C-alpha positions in Angstrom: -3.7 11.8 -3.0 -6.2 8.9 -3.3 -6.2 6.6 -6.3 -7.7 3.4 -7.4 -5.8 0.2 -8.5 -7.7 -2.2 -10.8 -7.1 -5.9 -10.3 -9.1 -8.8 -11.7 -12.4 -7.0 -12.3 -12.3 -5.1 -9.0 -10.9 -1.8 -7.9 -8.9 -1.3 -4.7 -8.3 2.0 -2.9 -4.8 3.3 -2.5 -3.2 6.6 -1.4 0.0 8.3 -2.4 1.7 9.9 0.6 5.1 11.4 1.4 6.9 9.6 4.1 9.3 11.5 6.4 8.6 14.9 4.8 11.3 17.6 4.8 14.0 15.1 5.9 16.8 13.2 4.0 14.5 10.1 4.1 11.6 11.9 2.3 9.9 9.6 -0.2 6.7 9.5 -2.1 5.0 6.1 -1.9 1.8 4.2 -2.5 -0.1 2.5 0.3 -3.1 0.2 -0.4 -5.3 -2.2 1.5 -4.5 -5.7 2.9 -7.5 -6.9 0.8 -5.5 -6.1 -2.4 -2.4 -7.7 -0.9 -4.3 -11.0 -0.3 -5.5 -11.0 -3.9 -2.0 -10.5 -5.3 -0.4 -13.3 -3.2 -0.7 -17.0 -3.2 -2.7 -18.8 -0.5 0.4 -19.1 1.7 1.0 -15.4 1.3 4.6 -16.0 0.3 4.7 -14.9 -3.4 2.7 -13.1 -6.0 0.4 -15.1 -8.2 1.6 -13.7 -11.5 4.1 -11.2 -13.0 1.2 -8.7 -13.3 0.5 -9.1 -9.6 4.2 -8.7 -8.8 4.3 -5.5 -10.8 1.4 -4.1 -8.8 2.9 -5.3 -5.5 6.3 -3.8 -6.3 4.6 -0.4 -6.6 3.1 -0.5 -3.1 5.3 0.1 -0.1 2.8 -0.9 2.6 -0.6 -2.4 3.1 -3.1 -1.2 5.8 -6.4 -2.4 7.0 -9.6 -1.2 5.4 -10.4 0.9 8.5 -6.9 2.5 8.4 -7.4 3.4 4.7 -10.4 5.6 5.8 -8.1 7.6 8.1 -6.7 11.0 7.0 -3.6 10.8 5.0 -1.5 12.2 7.9 -2.5 9.3 10.1 -1.8 6.8 7.4 1.6 8.3 7.0 2.3 7.9 10.7 1.2 4.3 10.7 3.5 3.5 7.7 6.5 5.5 9.1 6.1 3.7 12.5 6.0 0.3 10.8 9.0 0.7 8.6 11.1 2.4 11.3 10.9 -0.7 13.6 
């Protein structure tokens, strides 16, 4: 399910997907773009710039590239599952 996340007068795309469906690890998560991640973090990329940014970041399990965000949800799920399984 696609959704939008507002942040500092801009809206960022996100998708809610189910990771590891029909397994004991099944989990519904939000994935957004690296563009949003870069806006939420300081220049060093080490911490969120505010408590509000931290709250948004805490709700996102993984960030993908803008091109990956355009893929079907099934392919995004595979990218995230592969990344967090490593």
